[in-house]
C-alpha positions, 0 to 999 in steps of 0.5 A: 654778247657773242661770248655770252651766247657761246657760253650759253651754247656750251653750257646747254651742250654739256647739259644735254650730254650729261642728261644723255649720260645719266639717262644711259646709266639709268637705263643700263642700271635698270636693265641689269638690275634683274637677276634670273638664275632659273634653268641656269644652275647645274646642281652639282653638290650634295646638300650639307646637312648641319649636324645635330649639336652634341649635348650632355645632361648634368646632375640637375637634369639640364641639357647643356650644349657648347657652342664656340663662334669662330673665324675660318675659311669655307668653299662657298662656291668660289674656292676654299679660301673665302673668309667666313665665320661659323659656330663649331666650324667654319660656316653656320653652325650645328642644329640644336634640338630640345624638347618642351619642358626641358631645362637647357643651358648653352655655353657660348664662347666667342672666338671671333676676335671681336664682341658679338652676341647670340640671339635665340630667334623665336624663343620664349625665355627671360629677357637676360637670356635672349642674346640681344644687344644687352647680352654682349660677349666680349672676345674670349669670353663665355656666356652661358644662358639658361631657361626652360623650353616652354613653348610648342614644337617649332623651327627656331634659329639662332644668330648674333644681335649686336647693335650696329653689327648684326648684318655683318655677323650674320652675313659672314656666317653666324647662324643656325637652327634651334628645333623644338620638339613636343610629345604632343605633336602628331606623327610627322616626318622627323628623321633629321637629315633623312625625311626632316631637312633644314634649309637655311637659305641665304643670298651672297655676292662675291668680290673675286673669292671673298664675300662682298658686304656692300649694300645696294645703291638704288634701294636702302635695303642693305645687301642683296646677293646674286647667288643662293646658298642652302646650309652653306652649299652652292648649287645644292641637290638633295637625295629623297628616299621617302614618299614625303619629306619635310622641309624646314625653310628658313630665310637667313638672308640679310634683306631678300624676300623669297617666294618659294615654289617648285618648277613643276608646279608641285603642290605641298602641304604647309604645316608650320610657320615661325611659331610652330604648327598650324591648326590644320595643313594648307595645300599651297604651291608657293609660300613667301618669306621675308628675312627671319621668317620660317615655314615647314612644308611637306612635299611628295616627289614622285619616285624617280622624279626631279623637281627644283625648288625655286624662288619667283618674284615676291609680291613686295607690294611696293612701287616699281622702283623699290620693287626692282631694286629690292629684289622684287623682280628676281628669280632663282633656282635654289635646290634640286630634289631627286627622288629615288626610284623606290621610296620608303613609305611614310604616313599621310599628313594628319588633317589636325596638327595643333590646337591654339590657345585662346589669347583673349581680348586685347585690353592694350593697343600699341601704334608703331610706325616704321618711318624711313629706313632707321626709325620707329615712331620717328625715333632711332634705337637708343640702348638707354631708352625703354620704349614700351612697358608691357604688363604681364598677364595682358593681351595686346594688339600691336598696329605696325604701320609702314609709312616709309615707302620702303620694304620692311618686316617686323620681328618681336622678341619673346612672344609669338603673335597671331596676325589679325589683319594685313591691309589688302590681304583677304581672310584665309590667306596663308600669310595670316596663318599660325603662330608668328614672330616675324611678318612682312610689312608692305609699304603703305600697309598696316599689320595688326598683331595680337599677342599675350605676355604671360611671364618672364617679368624683368623691369631692368632688362628689355627685349627688342622689336625691330625690322629684320632687314638687318641693315635697317636694324643696324641703322636704328629701326629698333625699339625696346620693351620691358615686361613687368608685373603690375607693381613694377611699372614705377621701377622702369625709368625713362618711359613716357606715360604712353610707353608705360600704359599703351592705349587701353581699350 
């Protein structure tokens, strides 16, 4: 009996000691999980502006770009020997620019030493030219997609989309902007690099002088960094020489959600979102972007003044645990804007920016549940399975419900949508404005998306829809849809009745 009592006592003591250790680790982890770099960044590097990609126009009138994905080393703030990937350079890529109505061809050569892809995020184009996981580029090979620019002026971007490796390839540096112009656009700041500035915002973490790609331990979101790069520049500043400057904000991070504002409380005009200009500018003091989302803002920095673009804690609308360990309590100073003593005059932002086409009434409703960290409607991505079949010429309502308890967002290839409703978001909220291709979906919320599919039918090549937190996408939170003519539905193999027809209203 005494021996038994001793054993019980030892076990109890061990259990108490273990509980104390676990509690201590938990408290330490909680207290150190929050990142705050505000008022601590010394902005000592001039912001790098990605060069405009050179192009030629061939005998058919097609604008031709040549891109080369390659390995290199780059100084990301930890010395010149950080191993990176880039496009036509060591890190990130040039800005492509084309005009509505132009035919374009992009010759993409893969020199990174392994298979990859290059996807034109936000572009309306044939599925075979989309650069998704089916359009792989083998090492040493060249892929030459071609299409006609057929959408309004917008800030788009490009990045790899290799199934299972998207997060890794983007994190290492394969990304860049693709700007679309439209002759019908009203007068706005558009002198690239002067009063029209691309801002590719990414968070990184480092192991000594190398990129650290490890995911988070206490939240299944993927990689969250504790340092910010803008256009690959650490601690950047931008000299402002005009009364108004247009900032094209792109959240090119793998998992982090940003809530952008200025440290001085400076208001700005939101003029565009993912798919282009708004109908009218909106005066705001903050704008939240999840991975893949874009916002165009016009800001007026007083002559001789300085202001810091920063990210304050985003409204993730998650529980306290998910919020803490998914970056919801983090604060960053991102970019310092330094206005010259005398500023060149620029025109006021027009009160009317763009006219929105009538998408019509939805005749099909689709229901997609984001389940766990790797499934949609309980199924992981299968390259051989078509999940949804869309008939060209129809308007659809997609209802995206986050039932996972985790943070997610949702991106649709090919189509720009209108956000009809997000659970808990009041009418007129800026998060509902404009044409979009990516949207944040809070835990427990339902997002209703109205979109119209006009053309580019192909029963054999699918487009993707997926969470744009890249680890989730790689792990299987992605589905496939094809756009077909009414006579082509029966050509699509492996689909269910639900997939082929949706729910007709």
